[in-house]
C-alpha positions in Angstrom: -150.9 -28.0 191.0 -152.4 -31.6 190.8 -155.7 -30.4 189.0 -154.0 -28.4 186.6 -151.4 -31.1 185.6 -154.7 -33.8 186.1 -156.4 -31.2 183.4 -153.6 -30.9 181.1 -153.0 -34.6 181.0 -156.8 -35.3 180.2 -156.6 -32.7 177.4 -153.4 -33.4 176.1 -154.2 -37.4 175.4 -157.4 -37.1 174.2 -159.5 -37.5 177.3 -158.9 -39.0 180.6 -159.7 -42.6 181.3 -159.6 -44.6 184.4 -156.4 -46.2 183.3 -154.6 -43.2 182.5 -156.0 -41.5 185.9 -154.3 -44.9 187.7 -151.2 -44.0 186.2 -151.3 -40.4 186.8 -151.6 -40.8 190.2 -148.9 -43.5 190.5 -146.7 -41.0 188.5 -147.4 -37.7 190.2 -149.2 -37.9 193.1 -148.0 -40.9 195.0 -144.4 -40.1 194.4 -142.0 -38.1 196.6 -140.7 -36.0 193.5 -142.2 -32.3 193.8 -142.3 -30.0 190.8 -143.2 -26.0 191.0 -145.6 -26.0 188.1 -146.3 -22.3 188.2 -142.5 -21.7 187.7 -142.5 -24.1 184.7 -145.3 -22.3 183.0 -143.6 -18.9 183.9 -140.5 -20.8 182.2 -142.1 -22.0 179.1 -143.6 -18.3 178.2 -140.5 -17.2 178.3 -139.1 -19.5 175.8 -142.2 -19.1 173.7 -141.5 -15.0 173.7 -137.9 -15.2 172.9 -138.7 -17.5 170.0 -141.1 -15.3 168.6 -138.7 -12.2 168.9 -135.8 -14.5 166.8 -138.3 -15.0 164.4 -139.3 -11.3 163.9 -135.7 -10.7 163.8 -134.7 -13.4 160.9 -137.6 -11.9 158.5 -136.0 -8.2 159.3 -132.6 -9.9 158.6 -133.8 -11.5 155.8 -134.8 -8.2 154.0 -131.5 -6.3 154.5 -129.4 -9.4 154.0 -127.6 -8.5 150.5 -126.2 -5.0 152.2 -123.6 -6.9 154.8 -122.1 -10.0 153.0 -120.8 -12.4 155.3 -118.3 -15.1 155.4 -119.9 -18.6 154.4 -120.4 -20.8 156.8 -121.2 -24.6 156.8 -124.9 -25.2 157.1 -124.4 -28.4 159.1 -121.6 -27.2 161.8 -123.9 -25.3 164.7 -122.5 -22.5 165.9 -120.5 -22.4 169.4 -123.3 -20.3 170.7 -126.0 -22.6 169.6 -124.1 -25.7 170.6 -123.3 -24.7 174.1 -127.1 -23.4 174.7 -128.6 -26.0 177.0 -131.9 -27.3 176.1 -134.6 -25.9 178.1 -137.5 -27.4 177.0 -138.4 -29.5 180.2 -139.3 -33.2 180.0 -141.6 -35.4 182.3 -141.2 -39.2 182.2 -140.0 -38.7 178.3 -143.0 -36.6 177.5 -142.2 -33.2 176.2 -144.3 -30.5 178.2 -144.5 -28.2 174.9 -148.3 -28.8 173.1 -148.6 -29.6 169.4 -150.2 -26.0 168.7 -147.3 -24.4 170.6 -144.3 -26.6 168.7 -146.0 -25.7 165.6 -145.2 -21.8 166.2 -141.6 -22.6 166.6 -139.6 -21.1 163.4 -135.7 -22.2 163.1 -133.2 -19.1 162.8 -133.0 -18.2 159.3 -129.4 -18.3 157.2 -128.2 -15.6 155.7 -127.8 -17.1 152.3 -125.7 -13.9 151.2 -122.9 -15.8 153.1 -123.0 -18.6 150.8 -124.3 -17.0 147.9 -122.7 -13.4 147.0 -124.6 -11.5 144.8 -121.5 -11.0 142.4 -119.4 -13.6 142.2 -115.9 -12.4 140.3 -113.4 -15.2 138.8 -110.2 -13.7 137.5 -108.4 -15.5 134.9 -105.9 -13.1 134.2 -102.3 -14.6 133.3 -100.0 -14.7 136.4 -97.9 -11.1 136.6 -100.3 -9.2 134.3 -102.9 -7.8 136.6 -104.9 -4.7 135.4 -105.6 -2.0 138.2 -107.1 1.6 137.2 -107.2 4.2 139.6 -110.4 6.0 140.5 -108.9 9.5 139.1 -108.7 8.0 135.6 -111.0 9.5 133.4 -111.9 10.1 129.6 -113.2 13.2 127.9 -116.2 12.6 125.5 -117.5 15.9 123.8 -120.9 15.5 124.3 -121.9 18.4 121.6 -121.1 15.5 118.6 -124.0 12.6 118.8 -121.4 9.7 119.2 -123.3 6.1 118.2 -123.3 4.0 121.2 -121.8 0.8 121.1 -122.2 -2.5 123.1 -119.3 -2.5 125.5 -116.7 -5.3 124.4 -116.0 -8.1 127.3 -112.5 -9.7 127.1 -114.1 -12.7 128.4 -110.7 -14.7 128.2 -109.5 -12.5 131.1 -112.5 -11.5 133.1 -116.0 -13.2 133.7 -118.5 -11.8 135.8 -121.8 -13.6 136.7 -124.7 -12.4 139.0 -126.6 -14.3 141.4 -125.2 -17.8 140.1 -122.1 -19.8 139.9 -119.6 -19.8 137.2 -117.6 -22.7 135.6 -114.5 -21.6 133.5 -115.5 -21.4 130.0 -114.1 -24.7 128.0 -111.3 -24.3 125.2 -110.9 -28.0 124.4 -111.1 -28.7 120.5 -113.4 -31.4 119.1 -112.1 -34.7 118.8 -111.4 -35.9 115.4 -113.3 -38.4 113.4 -111.7 -42.0 114.0 -109.5 -42.8 111.0 -111.6 -45.3 109.9 -114.5 -43.0 108.8 -112.1 -41.4 106.8 -110.5 -44.2 105.1 -111.9 -45.4 101.8 -113.5 -49.5 102.6 -111.0 -52.4 102.3 -111.9 -54.2 98.7 -113.5 -57.5 99.2 -112.0 -60.5 98.4 -112.9 -62.8 95.6 -114.5 -65.1 98.0 -116.6 -62.7 99.6 -117.6 -61.4 96.4 -118.9 -65.0 95.4 -120.7 -65.5 98.2 -122.7 -62.2 98.1 -123.3 -63.3 94.2 -124.7 -66.6 95.2 -127.0 -65.4 97.9 -130.9 -65.7 97.4 -131.1 -62.2 99.0 -128.8 -60.4 96.4 -130.3 -62.4 93.4 -133.8 -61.4 94.4 -132.4 -57.8 94.9 -130.9 -57.8 91.7 -133.8 -59.2 89.7 -136.7 -57.3 91.0 -134.2 -53.9 90.3 -133.2 -54.8 87.3 -136.7 -56.0 86.1 -138.1 -52.1 87.2 -135.7 -50.5 85.2 -136.1 -53.0 81.9 -139.8 -52.6 82.2 -139.2 -48.4 82.2 -137.0 -48.8 78.9 -138.9 -50.8 77.1 -142.2 -48.9 77.6 -144.1 -48.8 74.2 -147.0 -46.6 75.0 -145.3 -43.1 73.8 -146.1 -44.3 70.4 -149.4 -44.4 68.5 -150.6 -47.9 67.2 -150.0 -47.1 63.9 -146.0 -46.4 64.6 -145.1 -49.3 66.3 -142.7 -51.4 64.6 -145.0 -54.7 64.3 -144.1 -57.3 62.1 -147.0 -58.2 61.0 -150.4 -56.2 60.3 -153.7 -57.8 59.3 -156.7 -55.5 58.3 -159.9 -56.6 59.2 -162.4 -57.2 56.5 -164.1 -54.2 55.0 -163.3 -51.6 58.4 -159.3 -51.2 57.5 -159.0 -51.6 61.4 -155.7 -53.7 62.1 -154.7 -56.6 64.3 -151.4 -55.7 65.1 -148.9 -58.3 66.0 -147.1 -57.1 69.3 -144.4 -59.3 70.4 -143.6 -62.8 71.0 -142.8 -64.4 74.6 -140.6 -67.3 75.3 -137.4 -68.7 77.3 -135.1 -67.8 74.3 -133.5 -65.5 76.3 -132.5 -67.7 79.2 -129.7 -69.9 79.7 -131.8 -72.5 81.0 -134.8 -73.6 78.6 -136.9 -74.7 80.8 -140.6 -74.4 78.5 -138.8 -74.5 75.1 -141.1 -77.0 73.0 -143.6 -77.4 75.8 -147.2 -76.9 74.7 -149.1 -74.3 76.8 -152.0 -75.5 78.7 -153.6 -72.1 80.0 -153.1 -68.3 79.5 -154.8 -66.0 81.8 -154.6 -62.1 82.6 -154.2 -60.6 85.9 -157.9 -58.7 87.0 -156.1 -56.3 88.8 -152.7 -55.5 86.7 -153.7 -56.0 83.3 -149.8 -56.0 82.2 -149.6 -59.2 84.0 -150.3 -62.6 82.4 -149.1 -66.1 83.1 -149.0 -69.3 81.4 -148.6 -73.2 82.3 -146.8 -75.4 80.5 -147.0 -79.4 79.8 -143.7 -81.3 80.3 -141.2 -81.7 77.7 -141.9 -84.2 74.7 -139.8 -87.4 74.9 -136.7 -87.0 72.9 -136.1 -83.0 72.3 -133.7 -82.9 75.1 -135.1 -80.2 77.7 -133.7 -79.4 80.9 -136.3 -79.7 83.0 -135.9 -80.2 86.7 -139.6 -80.7 87.5 -142.7 -81.7 85.5 -145.2 -79.0 86.2 -144.0 -75.4 85.4 -145.7 -71.7 85.3 -144.0 -68.5 84.3 -145.4 -65.0 84.9 -144.8 -62.7 82.1 -145.2 -58.9 81.6 -146.7 -57.7 78.4 -144.1 -55.0 78.0 -141.4 -57.1 78.3 -140.2 -59.9 76.7 -138.6 -62.1 79.6 -140.5 -63.8 82.3 -141.1 -62.1 85.5 -140.7 -65.4 87.8 -141.0 -69.0 87.1 -142.9 -71.4 89.6 -142.6 -75.1 90.0 -145.5 -77.5 90.3 -145.4 -81.0 91.9 -147.2 -82.2 88.6 -147.9 -81.6 85.4 -150.5 -78.4 85.2 -153.8 -78.6 83.5 -155.3 -75.7 84.4 -154.2 -72.3 85.9 -155.6 -69.1 86.5 -155.2 -65.8 88.6 -157.4 -65.4 91.7 -159.9 -62.8 91.1 -160.0 -60.9 94.2 -156.0 -61.4 94.9 -153.9 -59.6 92.8 -150.9 -61.8 94.1 -152.2 -65.7 94.1 -152.8 -67.4 91.3 -154.0 -71.5 91.5 -153.3 -74.4 88.9 -154.9 -77.8 88.9 -152.7 -80.8 88.3 -152.8 -83.7 86.2 -152.9 -85.9 89.1 -155.3 -84.3 90.8 -154.0 -82.0 93.1 -154.4 -78.3 93.5 -151.9 -75.7 94.1 -151.8 -71.9 94.9 -148.7 -69.6 94.5 -148.2 -66.3 95.5 -146.3 -63.9 93.0 -144.2 -62.5 96.6 -143.2 -65.8 97.8 -140.9 -68.2 96.5 -141.3 -70.3 93.0 -142.8 -73.2 95.1 -146.6 -73.3 95.9 -148.0 -71.8 99.4 -150.4 -74.3 99.4 -150.7 -77.8 98.2 -154.2 -80.3 98.3 -153.1 -83.6 99.4 -153.3 -86.7 97.3 -156.6 -88.3 99.1 -159.8 -89.5 98.2 -161.5 -86.6 99.8 -160.2 -84.6 96.9 -159.6 -85.4 93.1 -157.9 -88.5 91.9 -158.3 -87.5 88.6 -156.8 -84.7 86.1 -158.2 -81.4 87.1 -160.1 -79.8 84.2 -161.9 -76.7 84.9 -161.4 -74.3 87.8 -163.4 -70.8 88.8 -163.3 -68.5 91.7 -167.2 -67.7 92.6 -168.7 -65.3 95.3 -167.5 -61.7 95.7 -164.3 -59.9 97.5 -165.8 -60.6 101.5 -166.5 -64.4 100.9 -165.5 -66.4 98.0 -164.2 -69.9 97.5 -162.5 -72.2 94.7 -164.5 -74.9 92.7 -162.9 -77.2 90.7 -164.0 -80.1 88.6 -161.9 -83.2 87.6 -162.2 -85.3 84.7 -164.2 -87.8 86.4 -167.1 -85.5 86.9 -166.1 -85.1 90.6 -166.7 -80.7 92.0 -164.9 -79.7 95.0 -165.5 -76.6 96.5 -162.2 -75.1 98.6 -161.2 -72.3 100.6 -158.0 -70.7 99.9 -156.9 -70.2 103.2 -157.3 -73.8 104.1 -156.5 -76.4 101.4 -156.3 -79.8 103.2 -159.3 -81.0 103.0 -162.7 -79.7 100.6 -165.8 -77.8 102.1 -167.9 -79.7 100.0 -168.0 -82.2 96.9 -170.6 -83.8 94.3 -169.9 -86.0 91.5 -171.7 -85.1 88.4 -172.3 -87.4 85.4 -175.1 -87.6 82.6 -178.2 -89.6 83.1 -179.1 -92.4 80.3 -182.4 -94.0 80.3 -181.8 -98.0 80.0 -184.8 -100.2 80.1 -186.7 -97.0 81.3 -184.4 -96.6 84.2 -181.9 -93.6 84.3 -178.5 -94.6 85.1 -175.5 -92.4 85.3 -173.2 -92.6 82.1 -169.5 -92.2 82.8 -168.2 -90.0 80.6 -164.9 -88.0 81.2 -165.6 -83.9 81.6 -163.6 -81.8 79.8 -164.3 -78.2 80.8 -166.2 -75.8 83.3 -167.9 -72.4 83.2 -169.7 -70.6 85.6 -172.2 -67.8 85.3 -170.7 -64.5 85.4 -173.3 -63.2 88.2 -174.3 -66.4 89.6 -172.1 -68.8 92.2 -174.5 -71.9 91.8 -175.1 -71.9 88.2 -172.5 -73.5 85.7 -172.1 -75.6 82.9 -169.9 -78.5 82.1 -168.8 -79.9 78.8 -167.9 -83.3 77.9 -165.7 -85.5 75.8 -168.5 -87.5 73.5 -169.6 -83.7 73.0 -172.6 -83.1 75.2 -173.2 -79.7 77.3 -174.7 -80.3 81.0 -176.0 -77.4 82.5 -176.0 -77.5 86.4 -177.1 -76.2 89.8 -175.0 -76.5 93.0 -178.2 -75.7 95.3 -179.2 -78.6 97.0 -182.7 -80.3 95.9 -182.3 -79.5 92.7 -183.3 -81.6 89.7 -181.4 -83.8 87.5 -179.0 -81.7 85.3 -180.1 -81.0 81.6 -177.6 -82.7 78.8 -177.7 -80.9 75.4 -176.1 -82.4 72.5 -174.5 -80.8 70.1 -171.0 -81.6 69.1 -169.9 -85.0 67.2 -166.3 -84.7 69.2 -165.0 -83.7 72.9 -165.3 -80.6 73.8 -162.2 -78.7 74.3 -163.3 -75.4 76.0 -166.4 -73.3 77.1 -167.1 -69.9 78.0 -170.1 -67.9 79.6 -171.0 -64.3 78.2 -169.3 -61.7 80.9 -171.4 -59.2 82.4 -170.9 -55.7 81.7 -172.1 -52.6 83.4 -173.2 -51.2 80.2 -175.5 -53.5 79.3 -178.3 -52.0 81.4 -181.0 -54.3 81.9 -179.9 -56.7 79.2 -178.6 -59.5 80.4 -176.6 -62.2 78.3 -175.2 -64.0 80.7 -176.6 -67.5 79.5 -175.1 -67.3 76.8 -172.9 -69.9 76.2 -169.7 -70.4 73.4 -168.2 -74.0 73.2 -165.5 -75.1 70.8 -164.6 -78.9 70.0 -162.3 -81.2 68.2 -165.5 -81.1 65.5 -163.7 -78.3 63.7 -166.4 -75.8 65.0 -167.8 -73.3 67.5 -171.4 -73.0 68.6 -172.9 -70.6 70.2 -176.2 -71.6 72.9 -179.0 -70.1 74.7 -179.7 -73.0 77.0 -182.2 -70.8 78.9 -184.2 -70.4 75.8 -182.9 -73.6 73.8 -181.9 -77.2 74.4 -180.1 -76.8 71.1 -177.1 -74.7 69.5 -178.0 -71.3 68.6 -175.4 -71.5 65.6 -172.6 -73.4 64.8 -169.4 -71.3 63.2 -167.6 -73.9 60.7 -165.1 -71.9 59.3 -162.3 -74.0 60.7 -159.6 -76.1 59.1 -158.3 -78.5 62.0 -159.4 -78.9 66.2 -160.3 -75.7 67.9 -158.9 -75.6 71.2 -160.2 -72.5 73.0 -162.7 -69.6 72.7 -163.6 -66.8 74.5 -165.6 -64.1 74.7 -164.3 -60.3 74.6 -164.9 -58.7 78.1 -165.9 -55.4 76.5 -167.5 -55.9 73.2 -171.0 -57.9 73.6 -170.9 -59.2 69.8 -166.9 -60.3 70.0 -165.3 -63.2 70.5 -161.5 -65.3 69.7 -160.9 -68.8 69.1 -157.9 -70.4 68.0 -157.2 -73.9 66.5 -154.8 -76.4 65.4 -153.2 -74.6 62.4 -152.1 -71.7 64.6 -154.7 -69.3 63.5 -156.3 -66.5 65.8 -160.1 -65.8 64.2 -161.7 -62.4 65.5 -165.4 -62.6 65.1 -168.2 -59.8 65.3 -171.8 -61.5 65.6 -173.1 -57.8 65.0 -171.0 -57.8 61.6 -171.5 -61.1 60.1 -171.9 -64.5 61.5 -170.8 -66.7 58.1 -167.6 -65.9 58.6 -164.5 -64.1 60.9 -164.0 -60.5 60.4 -160.0 -61.0 61.2 -157.8 -63.9 60.8 -154.3 -63.9 61.4 -151.6 -67.1 61.9 -149.8 -66.7 65.2 -147.2 -69.8 64.9 -146.7 -72.7 62.6 -147.8 -74.8 65.1 -151.4 -75.3 67.1 -152.3 -72.4 68.9 -153.8 -74.1 71.9 -154.8 -71.3 74.7 -155.8 -68.0 74.5 -157.1 -65.0 76.9 -158.0 -61.7 76.6 -156.9 -58.8 78.5 -159.3 -56.5 80.8 -159.5 -53.9 78.7 -160.6 -55.9 75.5 -157.4 -54.5 73.4 -155.1 -57.5 73.5 -155.1 -61.3 73.0 -152.5 -63.5 74.2 -152.3 -67.0 72.0 -150.2 -69.4 73.3 -148.8 -72.3 70.9 -147.8 -76.1 71.2 -144.2 -74.8 71.1 -144.1 -72.9 74.0 -144.2 -69.5 72.5 -146.7 -66.7 73.6 -148.1 -64.4 70.8 -149.3 -60.7 71.9 -152.0 -59.3 69.4 -153.4 -55.8 69.8 -157.0 -55.2 69.0 -158.0 -51.8 67.6 -161.2 -50.4 66.1 -164.8 -51.2 66.8 -163.4 -54.8 68.0 -162.4 -53.1 71.0 -164.3 -49.8 71.4 -167.9 -50.9 71.8 -171.0 -48.1 71.4 -173.8 -48.0 73.7 -176.3 -49.1 71.2 -174.2 -52.6 70.3 -175.9 -54.2 73.8 -179.8 -53.8 72.4 -178.5 -54.4 68.8 -177.3 -58.2 70.1 -180.5 -58.3 71.7 -181.8 -58.1 68.1 -179.9 -60.4 66.9 -180.6 -63.2 69.3 -184.3 -62.8 68.3 -183.3 -63.0 64.6 -181.5 -66.5 65.3 -184.4 -67.7 67.3 -186.9 -67.0 64.5 -185.2 -68.4 62.1 -184.0 -72.1 63.9 
């Protein structure tokens, strides 16, 4: 008996160690307690056999438990037989004698589920006092000789409901709650104070201006009519061709209650390169004695060529000398001020600039007379020049300080030594395909060819005009030109009543002088689509259209835009419209039709032949 216990303790506890043997000896051998191990093992075998029999009986009962339903009994309450049954599992010193392998074979007594969840649960909801009962003998006679269509049995769910194999909850007869009375009632009228607050709110004003402008734009669209059927007030036929220049309409703030630009000279006009029907105009301050209601000194208006009222107005800390749209951002435009600052506006934001350069010695301290955005869509910068010849390069994302500065001044020889000559710059123009090559016009009538690259020789100064150069423009690049490059052709306008054509890479003097004018020539621009067409405006309020491929002796079309001096002009991107601003604050839009707005592929080599003829004569 001792050896059997000795073997079981060592086997059941993972091996017998000396320490375990000492504990075993003290507990089982050196005590007065005697045990009959043989009887214990016999009793355990008997218990295991009873458990196997109970498990077999439970499995048989589970297969037939649906035949005899029984009353449910709470599972947590043990039966009288189970509660009174004594525990027969012997324990020695708190340790059960049943091994782990034997305990895993013990299966609890199965529970009869039919006692808890019967297979068929019937819920009788018949009204009290009305119980329907039918004896077994009641039958219905059916004539089987006549085919009868079977119908689905009708069940009175309000009186009897039967659910098989699951519990049932009574059907609900509650009605949906009615909507709150506040949802059915009409909203209360706003008080006069609330209406006044809404009308004065910035959010409502922005919404109203935007939506009304969209509706007005759709109602005033004239594109449904051919050019010959527009309601133009003046038509001027181009000489010898029969193609007219048509006055489209005039833009001013006459319809506004507050005349902010009436009588203010226009200093810049520019079309949006991304959206061709949008253009801007910058205005100089109101002359003294005309009583204009001007709250700020600088003013810029953005217009749509389909609507005769401004879309938005923008303010500046000082008078705006130059203004232009960004080439690579459809919503941004830049302005140079007379106090030397440079501003950037965003048409999606308010009227104030989103970025302004500080008034420091690092930037400009004289009026900004020229600017251009150079580079490509991925990397570009703003280049500005002031009247003192100082050039600054800016990043549009960071305008607090210039990236690079340089001062350009003509050089004159005094006693055999070249010294800088302090001459005021008046205009700037970059070559269309160049980021470093540009030209400067000066108040002495000279034209300077410059390069921004370091280590370049001193700039070349060409004399041509006898009065200050008012504007200059380089020939635009065009994909239709093929291998012909005319971007080094330069047009200049001057207060000596002339326009001149330059080819600085071939000759250091003007190629040709256009002398048809009777007053100062304030602006000149090449056509963006036709290689030989350009337009100019002068102090008489006239717009002149020239075509080098037709004749160079006189303009092919000339119209009077206003009784005041025409100060600035701009071409639309498609070359079919010209906007001309005058000294009275009006902008007149002209439609260009015919061959001047629809060039042919042969026009590009014809311009090269024309230039060769001019160089041979000169």
